[in-house]
N, C-alpha and C positions, 0 to 999 in steps of 0.2 A: 504494499499500499504506499502511496506516496501523496503529499500535499503540495500543490503548485502555489508558490508565493508571488509569482508574477516575475517578469523579466527573465533572468536566467537562473532563478533559484527555486529549488524544491526541497521539501523534507521527505527523506526516504526512510523506511523502516527496515531493520535487518530481520530475517526470518529466524526460526528457532535453531537454525544451524549457523548462524551469523552470515549468511549470504545477503547480498544487496542486489536488487533488480533495478537496472536503469530503465526508466520510462521509455516506451517506444518512441516518442516524440523526440526525446534526447538522442536516442540511438540513431534515428533517422537524420536529424540535423546535423549531428557530428559524423554521419556515415560510419558508425561503429558496426563493423560485421562480427568478428569473432574475438578478437584480442584487444586488450587495453594494458598500458603500462600504469601501474599504481605506485605513485611515489609519496612516501611518509614525508611531510613538509613541516615537522614540528608539531604544532597544534592542530594541523588540518591534513587531508590528503589531497593529492592531485591525481585525476584519472586522464590519461593521455591516450587517444585512439591510435592504434597500430595499424599499418596497412596489412591486408590480408596476404601480400606478396612483397615482402620488404626488398627483394632483389630486384623486382620489377621497378620499384620506386628509384632504386639506385642506379638503374640502367642508364649508361652514358654519363653519369656523374663524374667519373674518374677518367681522365684521358691519360693514360699511360701504357707503355707497352713493357715496363720492367716487370719482371717476374715477382711473384709473391715473397719469395725468399729475399730477394734484394731489397724490396720495400721493407720488410720486417727488419733486416739488418740496419738500415738507415734509421728506422724508428728507434731501435735499441741504442744506436750511437747517439742519436739526438737526446734520448732520455738520459743516457749516461752523462753526457755533456751538461745538461740541465742540473742533474744532480750534484756534479762537481761545483758548478756555480754556486749552488745552495750551501754546500759544505765550506766553501771558502770564505 
């Protein structure tokens, strides 16, 4: 059960197993299909819709021909360099 408060706010009730049901209107508006990311943000939570196919969303986002291993080594070197700066 939920109570619409107007604007973008609603009060939702947890069921006996602690589950929360997002109202259909909210799911449709935010295009929530199957998965969300729930983030504990101190005294409240954030629910962020996740795409049903995250790889499809990333398609074309990275323009590189470097192999994964090389990219990983570069990232590790960069992280080590940053850690050295912090230690100094």
